[in-house]
Biopython code that builds the backbone (N, CA, C, O; Angstrom):
import numpy as np
from Bio.PDB.StructureBuilder import StructureBuilder

atoms = [
    (1, "UNK", "N", (68.417, -12.192, 151.285)),
    (1, "UNK", "CA", (69.041, -12.951, 150.237)),
    (1, "UNK", "C", (70.460, -12.428, 149.967)),
    (1, "UNK", "O", (71.384, -13.211, 149.748)),
    (2, "UNK", "N", (70.622, -11.104, 149.986)),
    (2, "UNK", "CA", (71.946, -10.532, 149.720)),
    (2, "UNK", "C", (72.953, -10.917, 150.801)),
    (2, "UNK", "O", (74.117, -11.187, 150.508)),
    (3, "UNK", "N", (72.498, -10.938, 152.045)),
    (3, "UNK", "CA", (73.406, -11.323, 153.142)),
    (3, "UNK", "C", (73.885, -12.761, 152.976)),
    (3, "UNK", "O", (75.070, -13.047, 153.143)),
    (4, "UNK", "N", (72.973, -13.658, 152.651)),
    (4, "UNK", "CA", (73.324, -15.067, 152.442)),
    (4, "UNK", "C", (74.271, -15.211, 151.255)),
    (4, "UNK", "O", (75.277, -15.915, 151.336)),
    (5, "UNK", "N", (73.950, -14.552, 150.173)),
    (5, "UNK", "CA", (74.820, -14.599, 148.986)),
    (5, "UNK", "C", (76.206, -14.075, 149.317)),
    (5, "UNK", "O", (77.209, -14.681, 148.938)),
    (6, "UNK", "N", (76.268, -12.956, 150.021)),
    (6, "UNK", "CA", (77.553, -12.374, 150.402)),
    (6, "UNK", "C", (78.364, -13.337, 151.266)),
    (6, "UNK", "O", (79.576, -13.465, 151.092)),
    (7, "UNK", "N", (77.698, -14.005, 152.186)),
    (7, "UNK", "CA", (78.402, -14.967, 153.059)),
    (7, "UNK", "C", (78.979, -16.127, 152.247)),
    (7, "UNK", "O", (80.131, -16.514, 152.446)),
    (8, "UNK", "N", (78.193, -16.671, 151.347)),
    (8, "UNK", "CA", (78.650, -17.799, 150.521)),
    (8, "UNK", "C", (79.806, -17.365, 149.622)),
    (8, "UNK", "O", (80.801, -18.079, 149.503)),
    (9, "UNK", "N", (79.679, -16.209, 148.995)),
    (9, "UNK", "CA", (80.730, -15.699, 148.107)),
    (9, "UNK", "C", (82.026, -15.500, 148.891)),
    (9, "UNK", "O", (83.101, -15.868, 148.418)),
    (10, "UNK", "N", (81.925, -14.920, 150.083)),
    (10, "UNK", "CA", (83.103, -14.672, 150.907)),
    (10, "UNK", "C", (83.740, -15.970, 151.374)),
    (10, "UNK", "O", (84.950, -16.153, 151.241)),
    (11, "UNK", "N", (82.938, -16.865, 151.915)),
    (11, "UNK", "CA", (83.462, -18.135, 152.436)),
    (11, "UNK", "C", (84.106, -18.981, 151.345)),
    (11, "UNK", "O", (85.139, -19.610, 151.578)),
    (12, "UNK", "N", (83.512, -19.003, 150.169)),
    (12, "UNK", "CA", (83.995, -19.872, 149.098)),
    (12, "UNK", "C", (84.925, -19.146, 148.119)),
    (12, "UNK", "O", (85.393, -19.731, 147.142)),
    (13, "UNK", "N", (85.179, -17.880, 148.394)),
    (13, "UNK", "CA", (86.049, -17.052, 147.563)),
    (13, "UNK", "C", (85.644, -17.123, 146.088)),
    (13, "UNK", "O", (86.458, -17.420, 145.213)),
    (14, "UNK", "N", (84.368, -16.843, 145.843)),
    (14, "UNK", "CA", (83.811, -16.908, 144.497)),
    (14, "UNK", "C", (83.862, -15.547, 143.812)),
    (14, "UNK", "O", (83.862, -14.506, 144.469)),
    (15, "UNK", "N", (83.905, -15.571, 142.516)),
    (15, "UNK", "CA", (83.764, -14.354, 141.721)),
    (15, "UNK", "C", (82.316, -14.289, 141.278)),
    (15, "UNK", "O", (81.779, -15.254, 140.732)),
    (16, "UNK", "N", (81.686, -13.148, 141.514)),
    (16, "UNK", "CA", (80.279, -12.992, 141.136)),
    (16, "UNK", "C", (80.061, -11.637, 140.484)),
    (16, "UNK", "O", (80.899, -10.740, 140.576)),
    (17, "UNK", "N", (78.927, -11.510, 139.829)),
    (17, "UNK", "CA", (78.511, -10.263, 139.205)),
    (17, "UNK", "C", (77.117, -9.945, 139.717)),
    (17, "UNK", "O", (76.207, -10.767, 139.606)),
    (18, "UNK", "N", (76.949, -8.758, 140.276)),
    (18, "UNK", "CA", (75.646, -8.322, 140.773)),
    (18, "UNK", "C", (75.194, -7.141, 139.923)),
    (18, "UNK", "O", (75.946, -6.187, 139.721)),
    (19, "UNK", "N", (73.977, -7.208, 139.432)),
    (19, "UNK", "CA", (73.423, -6.105, 138.651)),
    (19, "UNK", "C", (72.280, -5.510, 139.461)),
    (19, "UNK", "O", (71.347, -6.215, 139.845)),
    (20, "UNK", "N", (72.361, -4.199, 139.719)),
    (20, "UNK", "CA", (71.339, -3.533, 140.522)),
    (20, "UNK", "C", (71.246, -2.058, 140.164)),
    (20, "UNK", "O", (72.193, -1.475, 139.636)),
    (21, "UNK", "N", (70.098, -1.463, 140.455)),
    (21, "UNK", "CA", (69.935, -0.017, 140.363)),
    (21, "UNK", "C", (69.943, 0.596, 141.758)),
    (21, "UNK", "O", (69.823, 1.813, 141.896)),
    (22, "UNK", "N", (70.081, -0.222, 142.785)),
    (22, "UNK", "CA", (70.079, 0.260, 144.160)),
    (22, "UNK", "C", (71.490, 0.705, 144.550)),
    (22, "UNK", "O", (72.395, -0.117, 144.697)),
    (23, "UNK", "N", (71.660, 2.002, 144.712)),
    (23, "UNK", "CA", (72.997, 2.563, 144.986)),
    (23, "UNK", "C", (73.556, 2.095, 146.335)),
    (23, "UNK", "O", (74.762, 1.883, 146.465)),
    (24, "UNK", "N", (72.694, 1.936, 147.327)),
    (24, "UNK", "CA", (73.167, 1.459, 148.637)),
    (24, "UNK", "C", (73.743, 0.045, 148.529)),
    (24, "UNK", "O", (74.825, -0.235, 149.046)),
    (25, "UNK", "N", (73.015, -0.833, 147.859)),
    (25, "UNK", "CA", (73.499, -2.206, 147.682)),
    (25, "UNK", "C", (74.760, -2.239, 146.825)),
    (25, "UNK", "O", (75.682, -3.009, 147.094)),
    (26, "UNK", "N", (74.794, -1.406, 145.801)),
    (26, "UNK", "CA", (75.969, -1.355, 144.924)),
    (26, "UNK", "C", (77.217, -0.972, 145.710)),
    (26, "UNK", "O", (78.296, -1.513, 145.470)),
    (27, "UNK", "N", (77.073, -0.043, 146.643)),
    (27, "UNK", "CA", (78.224, 0.384, 147.452)),
    (27, "UNK", "C", (78.539, -0.601, 148.569)),
    (27, "UNK", "O", (79.697, -0.752, 148.958)),
    (28, "UNK", "N", (77.530, -1.259, 149.076)),
    (28, "UNK", "CA", (77.716, -2.147, 150.232)),
    (28, "UNK", "C", (78.391, -3.474, 149.883)),
    (28, "UNK", "O", (79.212, -3.980, 150.648)),
    (29, "UNK", "N", (78.045, -4.023, 148.741)),
    (29, "UNK", "CA", (78.530, -5.357, 148.387)),
    (29, "UNK", "C", (79.626, -5.279, 147.332)),
    (29, "UNK", "O", (79.640, -4.377, 146.495)),
    (30, "UNK", "N", (80.519, -6.216, 147.385)),
    (30, "UNK", "CA", (81.560, -6.331, 146.372)),
    (30, "UNK", "C", (82.747, -5.438, 146.614)),
    (30, "UNK", "O", (82.757, -4.612, 147.527)),
    (31, "UNK", "N", (83.742, -5.617, 145.783)),
    (31, "UNK", "CA", (84.970, -4.836, 145.937)),
    (31, "UNK", "C", (85.237, -3.915, 144.749)),
    (31, "UNK", "O", (86.209, -3.160, 144.747)),
    (32, "UNK", "N", (84.376, -3.981, 143.747)),
    (32, "UNK", "CA", (84.521, -3.109, 142.582)),
    (32, "UNK", "C", (83.134, -2.764, 142.073)),
    (32, "UNK", "O", (82.236, -3.605, 142.072)),
    (33, "UNK", "N", (82.962, -1.516, 141.638)),
    (33, "UNK", "CA", (81.676, -1.049, 141.160)),
    (33, "UNK", "C", (81.868, -0.418, 139.780)),
    (33, "UNK", "O", (82.666, 0.502, 139.606)),
    (34, "UNK", "N", (81.130, -0.927, 138.823)),
    (34, "UNK", "CA", (81.182, -0.387, 137.459)),
    (34, "UNK", "C", (79.773, 0.053, 137.087)),
    (34, "UNK", "O", (78.824, -0.727, 137.173)),
    (35, "UNK", "N", (79.646, 1.309, 136.673)),
    (35, "UNK", "CA", (78.350, 1.827, 136.238)),
    (35, "UNK", "C", (78.380, 2.004, 134.729)),
    (35, "UNK", "O", (79.346, 2.521, 134.167)),
    (36, "UNK", "N", (77.309, 1.568, 134.086)),
    (36, "UNK", "CA", (77.215, 1.606, 132.640)),
    (36, "UNK", "C", (76.198, 2.652, 132.199)),
    (36, "UNK", "O", (75.234, 2.944, 132.908)),
    (37, "UNK", "N", (76.436, 3.213, 131.006)),
    (37, "UNK", "CA", (75.477, 4.109, 130.366)),
    (37, "UNK", "C", (75.550, 3.852, 128.872)),
    (37, "UNK", "O", (76.621, 3.935, 128.272)),
    (38, "UNK", "N", (74.419, 3.541, 128.277)),
    (38, "UNK", "CA", (74.353, 3.223, 126.842)),
    (38, "UNK", "C", (75.345, 2.126, 126.464)),
    (38, "UNK", "O", (75.990, 2.190, 125.417)),
    (39, "UNK", "N", (75.456, 1.119, 127.331)),
    (39, "UNK", "CA", (76.291, -0.034, 127.034)),
    (39, "UNK", "C", (77.780, 0.153, 127.242)),
    (39, "UNK", "O", (78.571, -0.721, 126.888)),
    (40, "UNK", "N", (78.172, 1.284, 127.813)),
    (40, "UNK", "CA", (79.597, 1.564, 128.020)),
    (40, "UNK", "C", (79.854, 1.897, 129.491)),
    (40, "UNK", "O", (79.035, 2.556, 130.131)),
    (41, "UNK", "N", (80.989, 1.443, 130.026)),
    (41, "UNK", "CA", (81.321, 1.800, 131.412)),
    (41, "UNK", "C", (81.671, 3.288, 131.508)),
    (41, "UNK", "O", (82.472, 3.801, 130.726)),
    (42, "UNK", "N", (81.056, 3.969, 132.480)),
    (42, "UNK", "CA", (81.352, 5.389, 132.675)),
    (42, "UNK", "C", (81.927, 5.665, 134.059)),
    (42, "UNK", "O", (82.556, 6.700, 134.278)),
    (43, "UNK", "N", (81.713, 4.742, 134.989)),
    (43, "UNK", "CA", (82.278, 4.853, 136.343)),
    (43, "UNK", "C", (82.859, 3.502, 136.702)),
    (43, "UNK", "O", (82.220, 2.470, 136.496)),
    (44, "UNK", "N", (84.061, 3.504, 137.236)),
    (44, "UNK", "CA", (84.727, 2.277, 137.664)),
    (44, "UNK", "C", (85.513, 2.617, 138.936)),
    (44, "UNK", "O", (86.567, 3.249, 138.865)),
    (45, "UNK", "N", (85.001, 2.197, 140.091)),
    (45, "UNK", "CA", (85.652, 2.505, 141.363)),
    (45, "UNK", "C", (85.822, 1.223, 142.174)),
    (45, "UNK", "O", (85.037, 0.282, 142.055)),
    (46, "UNK", "N", (86.854, 1.210, 142.991)),
    (46, "UNK", "CA", (87.133, 0.033, 143.816)),
    (46, "UNK", "C", (87.871, 0.469, 145.080)),
    (46, "UNK", "O", (88.278, 1.622, 145.222)),
    (47, "UNK", "N", (88.025, -0.482, 145.982)),
    (47, "UNK", "CA", (88.845, -0.283, 147.171)),
    (47, "UNK", "C", (88.449, 0.905, 148.019)),
    (47, "UNK", "O", (87.267, 1.143, 148.267)),
    (48, "UNK", "N", (89.458, 1.656, 148.465)),
    (48, "UNK", "CA", (89.230, 2.800, 149.347)),
    (48, "UNK", "C", (88.374, 3.876, 148.686)),
    (48, "UNK", "O", (87.546, 4.507, 149.344)),
    (49, "UNK", "N", (88.573, 4.082, 147.390)),
    (49, "UNK", "CA", (87.774, 5.079, 146.677)),
    (49, "UNK", "C", (86.292, 4.734, 146.757)),
    (49, "UNK", "O", (85.463, 5.607, 147.014)),
    (50, "UNK", "N", (85.956, 3.468, 146.538)),
    (50, "UNK", "CA", (84.567, 3.008, 146.616)),
    (50, "UNK", "C", (84.056, 3.100, 148.040)),
    (50, "UNK", "O", (82.915, 3.509, 148.258)),
    (51, "UNK", "N", (84.870, 2.731, 149.009)),
    (51, "UNK", "CA", (84.462, 2.733, 150.412)),
    (51, "UNK", "C", (84.096, 4.124, 150.917)),
    (51, "UNK", "O", (83.293, 4.256, 151.841)),
    (52, "UNK", "N", (84.669, 5.145, 150.329)),
    (52, "UNK", "CA", (84.419, 6.531, 150.770)),
    (52, "UNK", "C", (83.141, 7.127, 150.179)),
    (52, "UNK", "O", (82.669, 8.162, 150.650)),
    (53, "UNK", "N", (82.580, 6.490, 149.157)),
    (53, "UNK", "CA", (81.425, 7.051, 148.465)),
    (53, "UNK", "C", (80.121, 6.810, 149.214)),
    (53, "UNK", "O", (79.939, 5.774, 149.854)),
    (54, "UNK", "N", (79.226, 7.770, 149.126)),
    (54, "UNK", "CA", (77.847, 7.614, 149.590)),
    (54, "UNK", "C", (76.974, 7.441, 148.350)),
    (54, "UNK", "O", (77.435, 7.698, 147.238)),
    (55, "UNK", "N", (75.717, 7.008, 148.521)),
    (55, "UNK", "CA", (74.847, 6.924, 147.345)),
    (55, "UNK", "C", (74.728, 8.258, 146.594)),
    (55, "UNK", "O", (74.690, 8.272, 145.364)),
    (56, "UNK", "N", (74.670, 9.366, 147.321)),
    (56, "UNK", "CA", (74.580, 10.679, 146.679)),
    (56, "UNK", "C", (75.854, 10.967, 145.880)),
    (56, "UNK", "O", (75.780, 11.444, 144.748)),
    (57, "UNK", "N", (77.032, 10.677, 146.473)),
    (57, "UNK", "CA", (78.304, 10.858, 145.760)),
    (57, "UNK", "C", (78.313, 10.051, 144.472)),
    (57, "UNK", "O", (78.738, 10.536, 143.424)),
    (58, "UNK", "N", (77.842, 8.822, 144.564)),
    (58, "UNK", "CA", (77.849, 7.923, 143.411)),
    (58, "UNK", "C", (76.941, 8.443, 142.302)),
    (58, "UNK", "O", (77.310, 8.418, 141.128)),
    (59, "UNK", "N", (75.759, 8.911, 142.675)),
    (59, "UNK", "CA", (74.849, 9.477, 141.674)),
    (59, "UNK", "C", (75.442, 10.715, 141.021)),
    (59, "UNK", "O", (75.318, 10.901, 139.810)),
    (60, "UNK", "N", (76.086, 11.562, 141.817)),
    (60, "UNK", "CA", (76.719, 12.764, 141.264)),
    (60, "UNK", "C", (77.853, 12.398, 140.309)),
    (60, "UNK", "O", (78.000, 13.017, 139.255)),
    (61, "UNK", "N", (78.649, 11.404, 140.668)),
    (61, "UNK", "CA", (79.739, 10.954, 139.813)),
    (61, "UNK", "C", (79.192, 10.397, 138.502)),
    (61, "UNK", "O", (79.707, 10.703, 137.427)),
    (62, "UNK", "N", (78.148, 9.582, 138.597)),
    (62, "UNK", "CA", (77.537, 9.016, 137.405)),
    (62, "UNK", "C", (76.965, 10.115, 136.516)),
    (62, "UNK", "O", (77.152, 10.101, 135.300)),
    (63, "UNK", "N", (76.270, 11.060, 137.130)),
    (63, "UNK", "CA", (75.681, 12.162, 136.357)),
    (63, "UNK", "C", (76.765, 12.943, 135.612)),
    (63, "UNK", "O", (76.595, 13.299, 134.446)),
    (64, "UNK", "N", (77.867, 13.202, 136.292)),
    (64, "UNK", "CA", (78.981, 13.935, 135.680)),
    (64, "UNK", "C", (79.590, 13.148, 134.521)),
    (64, "UNK", "O", (79.863, 13.718, 133.465)),
    (65, "UNK", "N", (79.804, 11.848, 134.706)),
    (65, "UNK", "CA", (80.490, 11.032, 133.708)),
    (65, "UNK", "C", (79.584, 10.597, 132.555)),
    (65, "UNK", "O", (80.075, 10.134, 131.526)),
    (66, "UNK", "N", (78.260, 10.743, 132.719)),
    (66, "UNK", "CA", (77.334, 10.314, 131.663)),
    (66, "UNK", "C", (76.550, 11.485, 131.082)),
    (66, "UNK", "O", (75.471, 11.296, 130.521)),
    (67, "UNK", "N", (77.084, 12.674, 131.212)),
    (67, "UNK", "CA", (76.441, 13.869, 130.661)),
    (67, "UNK", "C", (75.017, 14.076, 131.169)),
    (67, "UNK", "O", (74.110, 14.393, 130.399)),
    (68, "UNK", "N", (74.834, 13.893, 132.478)),
    (68, "UNK", "CA", (73.555, 14.204, 133.106)),
    (68, "UNK", "C", (72.508, 13.122, 133.096)),
    (68, "UNK", "O", (71.352, 13.399, 133.414)),
    (69, "UNK", "N", (72.854, 11.912, 132.750)),
    (69, "UNK", "CA", (71.874, 10.828, 132.656)),
    (69, "UNK", "C", (71.670, 10.148, 134.004)),
    (69, "UNK", "O", (72.395, 9.211, 134.338)),
    (70, "UNK", "N", (70.699, 10.603, 134.776)),
    (70, "UNK", "CA", (70.338, 9.949, 136.034)),
    (70, "UNK", "C", (68.872, 9.576, 135.942)),
    (70, "UNK", "O", (68.029, 10.428, 135.662)),
    (71, "UNK", "N", (68.559, 8.306, 136.176)),
    (71, "UNK", "CA", (67.172, 7.853, 136.062)),
    (71, "UNK", "C", (66.516, 7.800, 137.435)),
    (71, "UNK", "O", (67.198, 7.761, 138.460)),
    (72, "UNK", "N", (65.197, 7.798, 137.445)),
    (72, "UNK", "CA", (64.444, 7.672, 138.682)),
    (72, "UNK", "C", (64.749, 6.361, 139.389)),
    (72, "UNK", "O", (64.765, 6.317, 140.619)),
    (73, "UNK", "N", (64.990, 5.295, 138.637)),
    (73, "UNK", "CA", (65.310, 3.999, 139.229)),
    (73, "UNK", "C", (66.539, 4.072, 140.123)),
    (73, "UNK", "O", (66.606, 3.395, 141.149)),
    (74, "UNK", "N", (67.496, 4.879, 139.742)),
    (74, "UNK", "CA", (68.737, 4.979, 140.499)),
    (74, "UNK", "C", (68.511, 5.669, 141.835)),
    (74, "UNK", "O", (69.258, 5.434, 142.785)),
    (75, "UNK", "N", (67.505, 6.507, 141.921)),
    (75, "UNK", "CA", (67.274, 7.264, 143.135)),
    (75, "UNK", "C", (66.408, 6.505, 144.133)),
    (75, "UNK", "O", (66.302, 6.909, 145.291)),
    (76, "UNK", "N", (65.802, 5.434, 143.707)),
    (76, "UNK", "CA", (64.973, 4.624, 144.610)),
    (76, "UNK", "C", (65.856, 3.691, 145.414)),
    (76, "UNK", "O", (66.951, 3.325, 144.988)),
    (77, "UNK", "N", (65.358, 3.307, 146.599)),
    (77, "UNK", "CA", (66.091, 2.316, 147.363)),
    (77, "UNK", "C", (66.643, 2.898, 148.568)),
    (77, "UNK", "O", (67.299, 2.203, 149.344)),
]
sb = StructureBuilder()
sb.init_structure("model")
sb.init_model(0)
sb.init_chain("A")
sb.init_seg("    ")
for serial, (resi, resn, name, xyz) in enumerate(atoms, 1):
    if name == "N":
        sb.init_residue(resn, " ", resi, " ")
    sb.init_atom(name, np.array(xyz, "f"), 0.0, 1.0, " ", f" {name:<3s}", serial, name[0])
structure = sb.get_structure()
């Protein structure tokens, strides 16, 4: 489903919002990644900075910026 959605979004140059706890999908799709904690953005990465991140890097960044708040859901996937 994600591949099809990505193809349609790319071909039609659409703006979309994807909400996920899967770090691999979050890094793979889209051109900007915003992570929220308690209703506030704590991580905002895009472009080359986002492209260089691994799921582990992303979790570490989130943990640092949210005072240690990493959930089990984020580690699955």
